[in-house]
N, C-alpha and C positions, 0 to 999 in steps of 0.2 A: 652676247645675249644679256638681257636685263633680268636680274635675279634678286629675289628677296629671301634671305635666310631666316627661318623661324628662330625664335628665342632658344629653342632646344638644340639647335645646330651649334657646334663648337665655334666660338667667335674667332679662334685662330685660323679658321678656314678662309676667312675673308681675304686676307692678303694673297694667298695662293690662287684663289679663284680670280681675283682682280688681275694678278700677274699673267693669268692665262688669257686675258683680254675681255673679261666680262665686267659688266656694270653691276656692282653688288651693294645691297643694303642689308644690314643685319639688324633684325628687330630687337635683339638683345641690347643694342646700344640706345634704344628709346628709353625715355624716362620711366615708363611703366608698360607692362604687357597689356595691350588692349583687348586680348582675347582672340580666339581663333577666327570668328566671323569677321572681325575688323581687320585682322592681318590678311585674310584672304581677299577682302574687299580692297584693301590698299594695294595688294599685289596686282589685282585685276585692273584697278584704276590707273596704275602706272605701267601696265603692260609687262609685268614681271612674272617669271616662273617662280613659284613658291617651292622652297626646299625645306623639308621638315623630317622629323622622326616620328611624328604623330599621325596615327591612322584616322583621326577625327576629320582631317581635311578632305580625305577621300569620301567620307560619308556626307560632308557638307556639299561636295561637288556632285556626287552620284545620286544620293538619295534625295537631297533637298534641292538639287539643281542650281546651287549657287555658282554664278559664272566665275571662270578662272582662265588664266593664260598658260596653263600647264602646271603640273605638280610633280615633284620628285620626292619620293619617300625613301629615306635611308633606314634600313632595318638591320640592326646588329652590326652596323659599320662603326668601328672604333673611331673615337673623336679625331685622332691624328691622321686617320685615313679618309675622313669625310671629304676633304678638299679634292684629293686625287680622284676619288670615286666620282664626285660631282663633275669635275672637269671632263672626265672620260664620258660620262653620260651626256653632258651638254654637247660635246663634240659628236658623239654617235647618234643621239636622238633629238638633236636640236630642232630639226624640221617637224618631227612628230609633236614635240612639246609646243612649238609655235602654233600648232593646230589644236592645242588643248588636251594633249595626251596626259595620262597619269602614269608615271614610270616608278615602279617599285624596285629598289635595289637591295639585294641581300648578298652576302658573300657567296660567290659562285653562281648567282642567278639574277636575271633581270626580267621583269614582266612589264609589258607595255599595254595599257588600255587606251585604245584610240580615242581621240577627241572628236569634235564636231564632224 
């Protein structure tokens, strides 16, 4: 699956998610943070699921109708646990994400808001 990790996601997660077979870009490696709308636009333009800790992306997608290719929000997931949590979510909810779902991941709980 094609994934774009937001700047707030731990950069150390990249290698583990790539090792699990995913195509990953981390926005934290960019020269500057272009802001939420641009990050979501780039993810959509490249057909990537956006992974973030930030609830603002859900608002952009749901309230403002900004198009996306799926969003995963990690809530209170420790930095060093983010990659494992994400790989599990991509494996389990990949089909839903490819249809534009928004998946919120918290310790002990996963919520899925269906897409298109």
